[in-house]
N, C-alpha and C positions, 0 to 999 in steps of 0.2 A: 448440565453445567456448560455455560457458555465458554467457548474458546475464543479469545481475542487475538486477532492478527493485525499487526501494524504493517500497512502497505506503503513502501517508500519507492516511488518511481525513479527518482534521481534524474539523470541527464542522458543525453545521447540516445542510445537504443533502449534504455531502461523503460520509458513509458510504454513503448510498443510491446516489449516482453512482459512487463508486469500486467498490462491490460489483458493479455491472453491468459496469464497465470490466474488472474482474478476470475476470469470466466470459468476456468477449470475448477477452481476452489468452490465457486458458487454451485456448479453442477454437482460436484461430489457432495457438498453440504446438503443439497436438495435431495439427492438420491439416498444418502445414508443417514440423514437427520443428525448431523454432527453439531449443530447449533454453533456455527462459526460466525463471529461478528468481525467485520472488516472495518478498519479505521485508517484513513489516509493521513500521512504526515509529509512534511517537506524535507528535502535533502538536496544537497549540492547546489548547482546553479539556480535551480528553481526556487530554492529556499533563500539564497542570497538575493535574488531579484525581488522576492516578496518581502523579506524581513531584514535583509542586510547581513546575514550570517549563514554559512553553509550547513550548519547543523543546529537549528534553534533548540532552545531549552524545552519547548513544548513537544518537540519530536522525541 
């Protein structure tokens, strides 16, 4: 069964921290065959810049 994880980087230090967390999740998924599916969404200033609102409906 696939486990879906929504990845929200946000602003400030968020992208740096989340990028490292994603690396860990991918390694754990690979080693233990967890069948994790990562999907990125927009949040905060990045979302506002892209679509004009801080937490888009799609997220």
